N, C-alpha and C positions, 0 to 999 in steps of 0.2 A: 416367585421374584417379587420384588419392590421395586415400584416404578421409583427413578431420578426425578423431586419436583423441582421448580419451575425455582429460579433462583434470581434475586431483589440486590442490583445498584446503585448507587448514588454518586452525582460529580457536579461541582458545580465550577460552573469555565468563563464566569458573562452569562451577558445577552439570552439567552435561553432557544430560541431561534439560531442561534449559530453552531450549538449545543447539543440541537436531534438530530441534522441530520446526516454528522457520519455517523454515528449506534445505528438505525435504519437502516440501513445499507448492509448490515453482518446479516453474515445465515446464522439466524438460531436467535435471535432477536425476538421477542414476541411481540413489544411494548417497549415505545419511549417517551417516559409522559415528565413535557412540563411544569414546573411549582417552585415553591415556596420551601424552605426546611430552615435551620438552627436558630429561629426568633421564638421571639417568649409570647406573640400574639398569635392569639388563635384566630384561621379563615381568613389569614392579611388576603385585602385585594393586590392588584396590579400598582394600582396610585399609591398603596401605602404602602406594599417593600419599596417602587421606588422613589420614594422619599429618602430612606433611609434612614426615618427613624422606630422600623421593626426591629432590627436582628437578624431578620431571614435575608435568606441568600437567593438570584436568580439560579433554579437546577434542573435536573432531570434523572430521573426513575426509570432507570430500564430494565425490563427484567424479560428474561432471558433463560432457555435451555444449556445449564450447563453440560450437558452433551454435546449439546452442537458448538458450543463459545465458551471457552470457558473466560474465568475474570481477567487471567493476564491480560489478553488480550485486550478486554476492555479497558482497561489498564493503558495501553499503548497508543489505544487510539485513540481516549481521553487529554494523555500529555499532545498525542498533532493535532489537539486544539485551542492549547492555549498559551499564554506566555507566562510561566508557572516563577519567574524572577520578581514578577512587577508585585507591590504590596500595595497599593492602591485604586484594584479595579481593576481590568481586564480593556486593553487596546483604549479606542474612545467614551467607555462608559467608565465615569467612574465615582467608588462610594464603595461603601462597605456590603450594598445589595448585588455588585458584581465582582467577586472574590470570591478567591479561587479552593479548593478545596475536595474531597473524600471523605464520602461522610459512608465509614463499615461496616455493614448490617452481621459480620461472625470473626471474630479472631482470628479467622487465615484467611477473609480479603482484610483483614488491617494488616498482619505478615507481608501480605502481598501487594500490598497499596506502597508500606515500608519500604522492602527489597527494590522497590522499580524506581520508586524514587530515590534511592541510597545510587544504585545505577545510573539510573540519564542524572543524577549529580555526577558520578564521579568520571561519564565520558567524558567531559569537558567540554559539551557542545550548544554550553550557556554560559555565559564569559561572571555569570554571577551567581550565589547559592541561590537551589531554590526554596519558595517559600511555602507553598501548595504548603498545607493545614491538612493532616490526617485523625480525623475526626470522630462518636461513636454517633452513629445515625438518628435522629434525632425525626419528628414526624414531618414526617412530609402533606402540603400543604396544594393538589394538583391546579395547575394552571386555570383561568380563567377559558373555554374551550374553542374560545376565535384562537388563540396563541401554539394551539394544540397544531400541528404535521404545518407550523408556519406558511414555513420556506417551498412544501407543495401548493399554498392556497393562495399564496402574492407573492412567484421568484421573482419579478419584475422588482418590487421591495429587496424584496429580500434581500438578490444580491446587490443593490446598488447601495445597500445599508453595509455588508460583510466587506464589500470595495471602501466605501468614505472609512468604517469606525478603524480600517486602517490592520484586520486581521489578518485577510486572505494576505497582502501584502509581504508582511511579516512572519506569517504560517510557511509559504512559494520562500524566504527570504533559509529559514532557520530547517526546515525539514523537506525543498523544492528537491522530488526526484532529479533535475538536474543538474545541481547543483552537486549532489554526492555521488555523480555520476561523474561529471568533471574532474572530481576528480578521483575518481581509480580509473577512467580508464585514460587511453590516449586519443589527441586528438582525432583522429582518424578514425579508429573508434565510437567516438562518441559523434560522427557527423553519423557515419553508415547507420549507425544501429538507431539514432534520437533521431533524426534530420531525414532520413531516406538514404541517405547518401551511397555514391559510387565506387571502389576503389578502382585506379587502373589494373588493366587484366598485365599477366606476364611476370606483375609487381607488388607479389602477394607472396604470404606467407605459406597459405597450403596449395595456389594449385595443381604444385606439380607435388606435391606430397604421395610421396604410396609409401609410409609408414602406420604398421597395425595400430587402428584404437579404435578412439571414438569422438565426433563432435558436441559441443555442449555450447549452450547460448553463451555467452561471454560475459552476463550482466548477470542472469538468475543460475546459471547450472544445468539449464534444465537438460535431457539430452537428448539430441536434434538427429543425429545421421553418425553411419559406420563404414570405416571404410573400406567394406566387405562389399558397400553400396556405389563405391566411390568408382569414376573415368574417366579419364579423359577426354573433354568434351570439345576441345584445341580454341574454347574463345581462353583461358588464362583466366579461371576462377574454378573459382574445388565444385565441381557439378555428380550430382551425384540420382542415382534410378528411380529414390523412395526416401522417406525421412524411417530411419529406427524409430524412434517413438509418434506413432501418427500423430498421436493425439495432445503430441504436448508444440503440435506445427496449426495456425491460424492458413488461410488464405482467403484476398481480400485482392477487389478487383480494382486494378489502380487505372489510372485516367491522365497519367500526364504524357505519357506518348499519345502520336494521333491517334496510331491501335494501340487499346487496352488492354492490358496485363495485366497477369495474375499476378501479383504481392506475398509470402511469404514472409510471415512474420512468428516470433515465440509468443506462445500462450500464456504460462507468465510473466515473464519480461517483458516480453510488448514491445521486443525486440523488430527492428525491419533486418531480417536475413540478407532477402534476394529474389530472385521470381524467380518463377517453375515456367516447363516450356513444353508445348506438346511434339516435340521432338527427337527422346530422347532414342536409348537403344531399344530392343522390341522385349526386352521385359514387362517395363510397362510402361513404355511410350512416353517417358515422363525425361525431362530434364528438372534438375533441381539445380538451380545457378543459387551459389551462395557465394557471397562477400564473407575472403578469411576474416576478417576484420571484426565479424559479427560473432564469431567461431575461438573453443578456446579447444586444440588438441590433446586428448591421454591416453597415447599409447599403452599399449596393452600391458603392460608389466605393469606402469601405475594408475592400472582401476583398482586392484581393492585402497592400496593406501588412501587412494581420493574418493573415495568413497561411494566408486561403481564395480563395484566387486561381480554382482553378479550378473552386469559381461561378460566374465573374463568363458564363459562358456561358446561367446559368441566363434573365439580364435581359436579354444582348444584342435588340433586337430588328431 
């Protein structure tokens, strides 16, 4: 069996202090090296590159296991760290040394990068066209050791810089989860799932729903509950004895009331769903008291059509 070799990706997105942390979080990324590339000066120093006279840009080189993380996934992270429409630098950092670019190492990387850029351009997320260059990888010179993992070594300075530079506010405005969700969800759904609100009892979509099917997270679509485990708790909210997919449910202690409660959230969507109490039916002793606004019901006859076909067997008699 031929072992898969590690791969390398190189991206420039302005200050490399800010480009390093997002990639380090990814499973399958083995190392993230800040450095300089794209110019002609051999072994440049930080001061030389900062002067804007070397032709180099600040960049990060990523060593990754392609069996655990794909180049496409790295591209998606890259786009979410930069302003791809800026032609003079990035945020508060101005000059050619802060330009953004994708340095491809293989024809396949070039193909994927171009397709990714085209797709993002067509999404109309940005009012201006994307100006990010896609160019062949050149010699990469690692930066001085004190630059590596700067965010972890100097968290206070790093966070202050990221905020002051304007990068953090820009990324939140363009990519912020809350912005996208406010467009996708109703005001009530947003209040419940993102602000841990509670809908009115007996005045919600599913408290008395008796149809057969499954309930999924309204944001992520991950499977949460089944109608087979639903019961009338008399509370006015949809209640269940247990989750259909335990792995998709996260429980946290909630101290908002005088007495601590156990909050229930979706794992992938990280949405507030409701609470679980120990006063349920004898079968489990649990009452998962959920908000209808956090759920989407899929009738059994629509399971296959909506991509949940494997759960059809639950309702075959």
